[in-house]
C-alpha positions as CSV (number, residue, x, y, z in Angstrom):
1,X,204.1,32.6,4.8
2,X,205.0,30.7,1.8
3,X,202.3,28.3,0.0
4,X,204.6,25.5,1.1
5,X,204.3,26.3,4.8
6,X,200.5,26.9,4.5
7,X,200.4,23.2,3.0
8,X,202.4,22.1,5.9
9,X,200.2,23.9,8.4
10,X,197.1,21.8,6.4
11,X,198.7,18.7,6.8
12,X,199.4,19.3,10.7
13,X,195.5,19.9,11.1
14,X,194.7,16.8,8.8
15,X,197.1,14.7,11.2
16,X,194.8,15.6,14.0
17,X,191.6,15.0,12.2
18,X,193.0,11.6,11.0
19,X,194.1,10.7,14.7
20,X,190.6,11.6,16.0
21,X,188.5,9.8,13.2
22,X,190.9,6.4,13.7
23,X,190.1,5.9,17.5
24,X,187.7,3.0,17.7
25,X,185.9,2.7,21.1
26,X,186.7,4.1,24.7
27,X,190.1,2.2,25.2
28,X,191.3,3.8,21.8
29,X,190.8,7.5,23.3
30,X,191.6,6.8,26.9
31,X,194.7,8.7,28.2
32,X,194.8,6.6,30.9
33,X,198.2,4.6,30.3
34,X,198.6,1.0,31.0
35,X,201.1,-0.4,33.8
36,X,204.0,-0.9,31.4
37,X,203.7,2.5,29.8
38,X,206.7,3.8,31.9
39,X,205.8,7.3,31.1
40,X,206.3,7.0,27.4
41,X,203.0,8.5,26.4
42,X,204.0,11.5,28.2
43,X,207.3,11.9,26.6
44,X,205.5,11.5,23.3
45,X,203.0,13.9,24.0
46,X,205.4,16.5,25.5
47,X,208.1,16.1,22.7
48,X,205.2,16.1,20.0
49,X,204.0,19.5,21.4
50,X,207.4,20.8,21.5
51,X,208.2,19.7,18.0
52,X,204.5,21.3,16.8
53,X,205.5,24.3,18.6
54,X,208.9,24.6,16.9
55,X,207.3,24.2,13.2
56,X,204.6,26.7,14.3
57,X,207.3,29.3,15.1
58,X,209.6,28.6,12.3
59,X,208.5,31.3,9.8
60,X,209.0,33.9,12.9
61,X,212.5,32.4,13.2
62,X,213.0,32.6,9.4
63,X,212.0,36.2,9.7
64,X,215.0,37.2,11.6
65,X,217.2,34.9,9.7
66,X,217.5,32.5,12.7
67,X,218.0,29.0,10.9
68,X,216.4,29.9,7.7
69,X,217.1,27.7,4.8
70,X,215.6,28.6,1.6
71,X,215.4,25.2,-0.5
72,X,212.5,24.9,-2.8
73,X,213.2,21.2,-3.3
74,X,214.1,20.6,0.2
75,X,210.5,22.1,1.3
76,X,208.7,20.0,-1.5
77,X,210.6,17.1,-0.2
78,X,209.4,17.8,3.2
79,X,205.6,18.0,2.0
80,X,206.2,15.1,0.5
81,X,207.5,13.3,3.6
82,X,204.3,14.5,5.8
83,X,201.9,13.2,3.2
84,X,204.1,9.8,3.1
85,X,204.1,9.9,7.1
86,X,200.4,10.7,7.1
87,X,199.4,7.8,4.9
88,X,201.7,5.3,6.7
89,X,200.6,6.3,10.0
90,X,196.5,5.8,8.8
91,X,197.5,2.7,7.0
92,X,199.3,1.4,10.3
93,X,196.4,2.3,12.8
94,X,193.6,1.1,10.4
95,X,195.4,-2.6,10.2
96,X,195.9,-2.4,14.1
97,X,191.7,-1.3,14.1
98,X,190.7,-1.9,17.8
99,X,193.7,-2.1,19.3
100,X,195.1,1.0,18.2
101,X,195.3,3.3,21.6
102,X,197.0,6.6,22.8
103,X,198.8,4.5,25.7
104,X,200.5,1.3,26.0
105,X,198.2,-1.2,26.8
106,X,197.2,-4.8,25.7
107,X,193.7,-6.2,25.6
108,X,192.2,-9.9,26.3
109,X,192.4,-11.9,23.4
110,X,195.0,-9.7,21.8
111,X,197.2,-11.1,19.2
112,X,200.1,-10.4,17.2
113,X,198.9,-8.3,13.9
114,X,201.4,-9.7,11.1
115,X,199.5,-8.3,7.9
116,X,200.9,-5.3,5.9
117,X,202.8,-3.0,7.0
118,X,203.3,-5.0,10.0
119,X,204.7,-7.9,7.9
120,X,207.9,-5.7,7.6
121,X,207.9,-3.0,10.6
122,X,206.9,-3.5,13.9
123,X,206.0,0.1,14.6
124,X,205.0,1.7,11.1
125,X,202.8,4.2,13.1
126,X,205.6,5.8,14.8
127,X,207.6,5.5,11.4
128,X,205.0,7.3,10.2
129,X,204.7,10.3,12.4
130,X,208.5,10.7,12.5
131,X,208.6,11.1,8.5
132,X,205.5,13.5,8.9
133,X,207.5,15.8,11.5
134,X,210.7,15.5,9.5
135,X,209.0,16.6,6.8
136,X,207.0,19.4,8.6
137,X,210.9,20.9,9.6
138,X,211.9,20.6,6.0
139,X,208.6,22.1,4.8
140,X,209.2,25.5,7.0
141,X,212.5,25.9,5.4
142,X,214.5,26.1,8.8
143,X,217.4,24.2,9.5
144,X,217.5,24.3,13.4
145,X,213.8,23.4,13.5
146,X,214.6,20.5,11.3
147,X,217.6,19.1,13.2
148,X,215.5,19.9,16.5
149,X,212.4,17.8,15.5
150,X,214.5,15.2,14.2
151,X,216.6,14.5,17.3
152,X,213.8,14.8,19.8
153,X,211.4,12.8,17.5
154,X,213.8,10.0,17.1
155,X,214.9,10.1,21.0
156,X,211.2,9.8,22.1
157,X,210.1,7.2,19.5
158,X,213.3,4.9,20.5
159,X,212.3,5.3,24.3
160,X,208.5,4.5,23.5
161,X,209.5,1.5,21.3
162,X,211.6,0.0,24.2
163,X,208.8,0.5,26.5
164,X,206.2,-1.0,23.9
165,X,208.2,-3.9,23.0
166,X,209.1,-4.7,26.8
167,X,205.3,-4.7,27.5
168,X,204.5,-6.8,24.3
169,X,207.1,-9.3,25.5
170,X,205.9,-9.8,28.7
171,X,202.1,-10.1,27.4
172,X,202.7,-12.0,24.5
173,X,206.1,-13.7,25.0
174,X,206.9,-16.6,22.6
175,X,204.4,-15.1,20.0
176,X,206.1,-11.5,20.1
177,X,209.8,-13.0,20.2
178,X,208.9,-14.9,17.1
179,X,207.5,-11.9,15.4
180,X,210.3,-9.7,16.2
181,X,212.8,-11.9,14.9
182,X,211.6,-11.5,11.3
183,X,210.3,-7.8,11.2
184,X,212.5,-4.6,11.9
185,X,211.4,-2.2,14.5
186,X,211.3,1.1,12.8
187,X,213.4,1.3,9.5
188,X,214.3,-2.0,7.3
189,X,217.7,-2.9,7.3
190,X,218.9,-0.2,9.8
191,X,216.7,-0.3,13.0
């Protein structure tokens, strides 16, 4: 195992520690999805677990030359993406505060958060975890893992975003519609 792979695994562990520390109160810790969840939480957990397992077995795949892509710069870029994604996820969650939950739900008195990074991107937390998992794929130097985690991560986040936006539009109607018209879903100028 290379130093870069060990660092990637350390960043994976850091992600879980940060996620636990960011949860404020019982609703944030609950695994009970709201009515509008549309199984998107389950899909995110399953795809996340699948992607995590792929990243963890990448050194074994590399040992048998299945998808191994020895690229020093790509591996370091991956670690940079992991750190950037973790920082963005942390920033997004801290900005949401008590409204940051594991499942899709809204709370009485909830308003649209429009301070950075939500002033530009509607789902910066999802972008953060997406960058983090792409980075993990690159860091373990396996192109099969990188392509797979990117595809699975993108598809699961698109489904989650559609479910979440439908819920927020139903709950916060005009306010959310106005907010949606001046922000990007995930990547500025693209989506």
